C-alpha positions in Angstrom: 2.3 24.0 31.7 1.5 27.5 32.9 0.8 29.8 29.9 0.2 32.9 31.9 3.6 34.5 31.0 5.7 36.8 33.2 5.1 40.2 31.6 1.5 40.7 32.6 1.4 39.7 36.3 -1.3 40.0 38.9 -5.0 40.1 39.0 -5.3 43.0 36.6 -3.4 41.1 33.9 -6.3 41.1 31.4 -6.7 44.9 31.5 -3.0 45.5 31.3 -2.7 43.2 28.3 -5.6 44.8 26.5 -3.9 48.2 27.0 -0.6 46.9 25.7 -2.4 45.4 22.6 -4.1 48.7 22.0 -0.8 50.7 22.1 0.9 48.3 19.8 -2.1 48.3 17.4 -2.3 52.1 17.4 1.5 52.4 16.7 1.1 50.0 13.8 -1.8 51.9 12.3 0.2 55.2 12.5 3.0 53.9 10.3 3.3 54.5 6.6 2.7 51.2 4.8 4.0 49.5 1.7 2.0 46.6 0.1 3.2 43.8 2.3 2.9 46.1 5.4 -0.8 46.9 4.6 -1.3 43.2 4.2 0.3 42.5 7.6 -1.8 45.1 9.3 -4.9 43.7 7.7 -4.0 40.1 8.7 -3.9 41.2 12.4 -7.6 42.2 12.0 -8.5 39.0 10.2 -7.0 36.8 13.0 -8.3 38.8 15.9 -11.8 39.0 14.5 -11.8 42.8 14.2 -14.1 42.9 11.2 -14.4 46.7 11.0 -10.7 47.2 10.9 -10.3 44.4 8.4 -12.9 46.0 6.1 -11.3 49.4 6.3 -7.8 48.1 5.5 -9.2 45.8 2.8 -11.0 48.7 1.1 -7.8 50.8 1.1 -5.9 47.8 -0.4 -8.4 47.8 -3.3 -8.2 51.5 -3.7 -4.5 51.1 -4.5 -5.0 48.0 -6.8 -3.1 48.3 -10.1 -4.7 47.6 -13.4 -3.1 44.2 -13.6 -4.3 43.2 -10.2 -1.6 43.9 -7.6 -3.2 45.1 -4.3 -2.0 47.9 -2.0 0.6 49.3 -4.4 2.1 52.7 -3.7 4.0 54.4 -6.5 7.2 52.5 -7.3 6.4 49.2 -5.5 8.1 46.4 -7.5 6.5 43.6 -5.5 5.1 40.6 -7.3 4.1 38.5 -4.2 4.0 41.3 -1.6 0.7 42.7 -2.8 -1.0 39.4 -2.2 -0.5 39.8 1.5 -3.7 41.9 1.6 -5.6 39.3 -0.4 -7.2 37.4 2.5 -8.5 40.5 4.2 -10.1 41.6 0.9 -11.7 38.2 0.3 -12.9 38.0 3.9 -14.4 41.5 3.7 -16.4 40.3 0.7 -17.7 37.4 2.6 -18.6 39.7 5.5 -20.3 42.4 3.4 -21.4 40.8 0.1 -19.8 43.7 -1.8 -19.0 42.3 -5.2 -16.3 44.9 -5.8 -14.2 43.3 -3.1 -14.7 39.8 -4.6 -13.7 41.2 -8.0 -10.5 42.7 -6.5 -9.6 39.4 -4.8 -10.2 37.5 -8.0 -8.1 40.1 -9.9 -5.2 39.6 -7.5 -5.5 35.8 -7.8 -5.5 35.9 -11.6 -2.4 38.1 -11.5 -0.5 35.4 -9.5 -1.8 32.6 -11.7 -1.6 34.1 -15.1 0.4 37.3 -15.3 3.0 37.4 -12.6 6.7 36.8 -13.7 7.8 33.2 -12.9 10.7 30.9 -13.6 10.5 28.0 -16.1 8.8 25.8 -13.5 6.1 28.3 -12.8 7.5 29.5 -9.4 6.8 33.1 -8.6 9.5 35.7 -8.6 9.4 38.1 -5.7 10.0 41.4 -7.7 9.2 42.7 -11.1 12.7 43.9 -12.0 14.8 40.7 -11.3 14.4 36.9 -11.8 14.7 36.4 -8.0 13.1 34.0 -5.5 12.9 35.5 -2.0 12.1 33.8 1.3 9.5 36.6 2.0 7.3 35.1 -0.6 6.4 32.1 1.6 4.2 34.4 3.6 2.9 36.7 0.9 1.5 34.4 -1.8 0.7 30.8 -0.7 -1.7 31.6 2.1 -3.8 33.8 -0.3 -3.7 31.1 -2.9 -5.1 28.7 -0.4 -7.8 31.1 0.8 -8.9 31.4 -2.8 -9.2 27.6 -3.1 -6.0 27.1 -5.0 -4.6 24.7 -2.5 -2.5 22.6 -4.9 -0.9 25.8 -6.3 -0.1 27.0 -2.8 1.7 23.8 -1.9 3.5 23.8 -5.3 4.8 27.4 -4.7 6.0 26.4 -1.2 7.9 23.4 -2.5 9.3 25.5 -5.3 10.6 28.3 -3.0 12.0 25.7 -0.7 13.8 23.8 -3.4 15.9 26.9 -4.0 16.3 28.5 -0.6 16.5 25.6 1.9 19.8 24.7 3.4 19.5 21.2 4.9 22.8 21.3 6.7 21.7 24.2 8.9 17.9 23.6 8.6 17.5 27.2 7.7 16.4 29.3 4.7 18.6 31.6 2.7 17.2 34.9 1.7 17.5 35.5 -2.1 18.2 33.3 -5.2 18.8 34.6 -8.7 17.1 32.0 -10.9 18.6 33.2 -14.2 22.2 33.0 -12.8 21.5 30.0 -10.6 23.2 31.5 -7.6 22.4 33.3 -4.4 22.1 37.0 -4.4 22.1 36.7 -0.6 22.7 33.3 1.0 22.4 34.6 4.5 20.0 33.0 7.0 18.0 36.1 7.7 16.0 35.7 10.8 12.9 37.5 9.7 13.1 35.6 6.4 12.9 32.3 8.3 10.0 33.8 10.2 8.2 34.6 7.0 8.7 31.0 5.8 7.5 29.2 8.9 4.5 31.4 9.6 3.4 31.4 6.0 3.6 27.7 5.7 1.7 27.4 9.0 -1.1 29.4 7.6 -1.3 27.2 4.6 -1.4 24.0 6.6 -4.4 25.3 8.5 -6.2 26.3 5.3 -5.7 23.0 3.4 -8.7 20.7 3.3 -8.6 17.3 5.1 -8.4 15.6 1.7 -4.8 16.9 1.5 -3.6 15.1 4.6 -0.3 14.0 2.9 0.5 17.5 1.8 -0.3 18.8 5.3 2.0 16.3 6.9 4.8 17.3 4.5 4.4 21.0 5.2 4.3 20.3 8.9 7.6 18.6 8.6 9.0 21.7 6.9 7.9 23.9 9.8 9.3 21.5 12.4 12.7 21.3 10.7 12.8 25.1 10.4 11.9 25.7 14.1 14.5 23.2 15.2 17.1 24.9 13.0 16.3 28.3 14.5 16.3 27.0 18.1 19.9 25.8 17.6 20.9 29.5 17.5 18.6 31.0 20.2 20.4 33.3 22.6 20.0 33.0 26.4 17.7 36.0 26.3 15.3 34.1 23.9 16.2 36.4 21.0 18.2 35.8 17.8 20.8 37.6 15.7 19.5 39.3 12.6 21.5 36.7 10.6 20.7 33.7 12.7 24.1 32.0 12.7 26.2 35.2 12.6 26.8 36.6 16.1 28.4 39.8 14.6 25.0 40.9 13.4 22.6 42.8 15.6 20.2 41.2 18.1 16.7 41.3 16.6 13.2 41.0 18.1 10.8 39.9 15.3 12.0 36.4 14.7 11.1 35.5 18.3 7.5 36.8 17.7 7.2 35.0 14.4 8.5 31.7 15.8 6.2 32.0 18.9 3.2 32.8 16.7 3.9 29.7 14.6 4.4 27.4 17.6 1.3 28.7 19.5 -0.9 28.2 16.4 0.6 24.8 15.6 0.2 23.5 19.1 -3.4 24.7 19.2 -4.0 23.0 15.9 -2.7 19.8 17.4 0.2 19.0 15.1 3.2 20.3 17.0 4.5 19.0 20.3 4.1 21.0 23.6 7.9 20.5 24.2 8.4 23.8 22.3 6.3 25.8 24.8 9.1 26.7 27.2 11.2 28.3 24.5 8.4 30.3 22.9 7.0 31.5 26.2 10.5 32.8 26.9 10.5 34.5 23.6 7.1 36.1 24.3 8.3 37.4 27.7 11.5 38.8 26.0 9.4 40.6 23.4 7.1 42.1 25.9 10.1 43.9 27.4 10.8 45.5 24.0 7.5 47.4 23.9 8.0 51.1 24.7 5.5 53.6 26.1 4.1 54.5 22.6 3.5 50.8 21.8 6.4 50.5 19.4 8.1 47.0 19.4 11.7 48.1 19.5 14.7 46.2 18.2 13.0 44.5 15.2 14.7 44.4 11.8 13.8 48.0 11.1 12.1 49.8 8.2 12.7 51.2 5.7 16.0 49.5 4.8 15.9 46.4 7.1 19.6 46.5 7.8 19.5 47.8 11.4 17.5 47.4 14.6 14.5 49.7 14.8 10.7 49.4 14.2 8.6 48.1 11.4 4.9 47.3 10.6 5.6 43.6 10.6 7.2 44.0 14.0 4.0 45.5 15.3 1.8 43.0 13.4 3.6 39.9 14.6 3.3 41.1 18.2 -0.4 41.2 17.7 -0.6 37.9 15.9 1.6 36.3 18.5 -0.6 37.6 21.3 -3.8 36.5 19.6 -2.4 33.0 19.0 -1.2 32.9 22.6 -4.6 33.9 24.0 -6.4 31.3 21.9 -4.1 28.6 23.1 -4.4 29.8 26.7 -8.2 29.6 26.4 -8.1 26.2 24.8 -5.9 24.9 27.7 -8.1 26.6 30.3 -5.2 28.1 32.2 
């Protein structure tokens, strides 16, 4: 299987791709960022090995930490799990520098999730402070950080708890928001980016779990595979998806393709997903490359700040970078 892709042709491909990555990265760093957006930007640095950028973003996340422990909080941020998106970068920055203030901040974020954050009767995290709601976004925000901090069983428990309320087995897709007090959906729609949050967050946890948790790994891998298959049922001929995956009246959106490609590239590299998915995700990668404008903005993602129309967003920038890093690692491993 040729992994070279169509969007960076010719002998100068490496230079062109580096320039593209730089433009996308610079555009991302220019954007104003909420807590999860700061975490997404920081995660691109973690996964690319850019330790200087990782430390810079981590230190800013700590600067904005609230007294109870939430990282990266700007003013009226109601996020419960979103602030944890910065947690891995903060912890890795401590490992890199030995600065105990960074370790203290990571511990404070962890203890917030374990001991202070609002949860339902089963101990499953709510997504926001002002409502008893479970959101699909939380798959990415909290469980990977819990696992980074050694709370592997809790990471798996949270994933299973989110899934028990949001998974639709008939469609093999996740709904968006569940009100746990009223026991009904606030938004039952199969939001594309939401499904991307789920599969990519679970993927990160699988790769963080110790080998002693082989059974849990296999169960989580089955979750990812089912979700990927559910999404692929609705993939358009242009390798993109509608914002609500099964609703063709909603706008065509870019970011799910990046999130899905990232998940597949990482999963194949790790050896637990079949290569049969490569053709689809290579098509997604090529389609996404065509969406990058001269300034480096990835256009057509579910757009900030309201996420109800196509536009641009930090996570759209970040997942382009994460996708490309995962692709390059897989390409190197396969020596093509």
